[in-house]
C-alpha positions in Angstrom: -5.6 -23.9 -23.9 -5.8 -20.3 -24.9 -6.3 -19.6 -28.6 -4.9 -16.7 -30.5 -8.3 -14.9 -30.4 -8.6 -15.2 -26.6 -7.0 -12.5 -24.4 -5.6 -13.5 -21.1 -7.7 -12.3 -18.1 -6.8 -8.9 -16.8 -7.6 -6.7 -13.9 -10.2 -3.9 -14.5 -8.8 -0.5 -15.5 -10.0 0.9 -12.2 -8.0 -1.8 -10.3 -4.9 -1.2 -12.4 -5.2 2.6 -11.8 -5.6 2.1 -8.1 -2.8 -0.4 -7.9 -0.3 2.0 -9.5 -1.6 5.1 -7.8 -1.3 3.5 -4.3 2.0 1.9 -5.2 3.5 5.3 -6.2 2.0 6.9 -3.2 3.5 4.3 -0.9 6.9 4.8 -2.3 6.7 8.6 -2.0 5.2 8.5 1.5 7.7 5.9 2.8 10.6 7.9 1.2 9.4 11.1 2.8 9.0 9.4 6.2 12.5 7.9 6.0 14.0 11.2 5.0 12.3 13.4 7.6 12.9 11.0 10.5 16.6 12.1 10.8 16.1 15.9 10.4 16.5 18.3 13.2 13.4 20.0 14.5 12.6 23.0 12.3 9.6 24.6 10.5 10.7 22.6 7.4 10.5 19.3 9.3 7.1 20.1 10.7 5.9 20.9 7.2 7.2 17.6 5.9 5.4 15.8 8.8 2.2 17.5 7.7 2.7 16.4 4.1 3.5 12.9 5.3 0.3 12.8 7.4 -1.8 14.2 4.4 -0.3 11.5 2.2 -0.9 8.8 4.8 -4.5 9.7 5.3 -5.0 9.9 1.5 -3.4 6.5 1.1 -5.7 5.1 3.9 -8.7 6.4 1.9 -7.4 5.0 -1.3 -6.7 1.6 0.4 -10.3 1.5 1.6 -11.5 2.3 -2.0 -9.1 -0.2 -3.4 -10.2 -2.9 -1.0 -13.9 -2.2 -1.7 -13.2 -2.4 -5.4 -11.4 -5.7 -5.0 -14.2 -7.1 -3.0 -16.8 -6.1 -5.6 -14.6 -7.0 -8.6 -12.8 -10.3 -8.1 -9.3 -10.7 -9.4 -8.9 -12.6 -12.6 -8.4 -16.3 -12.0 -4.8 -17.5 -11.8 -3.7 -19.8 -14.6 -4.2 -23.6 -13.9 -0.4 -24.0 -14.1 0.1 -22.3 -10.8 0.5 -24.8 -8.0 -1.9 -24.8 -4.9 1.0 -23.7 -2.7 1.9 -20.8 -5.0 -1.9 -19.9 -5.2 -2.0 -19.8 -1.4 1.2 -17.7 -1.2 -0.2 -15.2 -3.8 -3.5 -14.8 -2.0 -1.8 -14.5 1.4 0.7 -12.0 0.0 -2.0 -9.8 -1.4 -4.0 -9.8 1.9 -0.9 -9.0 3.8 -0.4 -6.0 1.5 -4.0 -4.8 2.1 -3.7 -5.3 5.9 -0.5 -3.2 5.9 -1.9 -0.5 3.7 -4.7 -0.1 6.3 -2.6 -0.6 9.5 0.2 1.8 8.6 -1.8 5.0 8.3 -3.9 4.0 11.2 -0.8 3.4 13.4 0.5 6.8 12.2 -2.8 8.5 13.1 -2.8 6.8 16.5 0.9 7.8 17.1 0.1 11.4 16.2 -2.8 11.4 18.6 -0.8 9.9 21.5 2.1 12.4 20.9 -0.4 15.3 21.0 0.1 16.3 17.4 -3.2 16.7 15.5 -3.8 15.3 12.0 -5.2 18.0 9.8 -5.9 16.6 6.4 -4.5 19.0 3.8 -4.3 21.6 6.5 -8.1 22.0 6.3 -9.9 19.0 7.9 -8.9 18.3 11.5 -9.3 14.6 12.2 -10.2 13.5 15.7 -7.6 12.1 18.1 -8.0 8.4 18.3 -6.3 8.1 21.8 -5.5 10.4 24.6 -2.0 12.0 24.8 0.5 9.6 26.3 4.3 9.8 25.8 4.7 6.0 26.6 1.9 5.0 24.1 3.3 7.5 21.5 6.7 5.7 21.8 5.2 2.3 21.4 3.1 3.5 18.4 6.1 5.1 16.8 8.0 1.8 17.0 4.9 0.0 15.7 4.6 2.4 12.8 8.2 2.0 11.8 8.1 -1.8 12.1 4.9 -2.0 10.0 6.6 0.2 7.3 9.6 -2.2 7.1 7.2 -5.1 6.9 5.5 -3.4 4.0 8.9 -2.9 2.3 9.5 -6.6 2.7 6.0 -7.5 1.4 6.4 -5.1 -1.6 9.8 -6.6 -2.5 8.3 -10.1 -2.4 5.4 -8.9 -4.5 7.7 -7.3 -7.1 10.0 -10.3 -7.0 7.0 -12.7 -7.6 5.8 -10.6 -10.5 9.2 -10.5 -12.1 9.6 -14.2 -11.6 6.4 -14.9 -13.4 7.3 -12.5 -16.2 11.0 -13.3 -16.7 11.3 -17.0 -15.6 7.9 -18.5 -16.0 7.1 -16.3 -19.0 3.4 -16.2 -18.2 0.8 -13.3 -18.2 0.6 -12.8 -14.4 2.5 -9.5 -14.4 1.1 -8.1 -17.7 -2.5 -8.4 -16.5 -1.7 -5.5 -14.0 0.4 -3.4 -16.3 -1.3 -0.3 -17.7 -1.6 0.0 -21.5 -0.7 -3.7 -22.1 -3.4 -5.7 -23.9 -6.0 -2.9 -23.5 -7.2 -3.1 -27.1 
């Protein structure tokens, strides 16, 4: 039992910062991708695609940093009140999120390569093509990229739903241990 002097376990400040930075980046990049998909071909659309690729490559880098941080700084233990099934679901859900955060930008990079459009990070650093130009492969990778993004949306909705369930229904500290500025004293 936790006494008044004990604080519930929290993620590190770095983990919290990376969580929210990546979360906001994912929302922005997904929104931009969704918006630009239906635009007619124009210089503005091409600029949006460049920004989308920059953001995607940045998120790939941040996901690698976040995963490395997570591997070297284990998450705080879940409360004993969490059932084994819920523990398994929580761990599986987190690893699905990590896998998608890596797979989505890689699928976008592969798609751009197959479609013959280079990825130039921030307009300065050209990244190598990962595959040869192929219209058929580009179409498959486009569908894959879109499907992975919708899978990410579903995983994020589940993640947020679980956090809110813990906070509002179970009234435990699961959600607050990842909130910035809560219990930092």
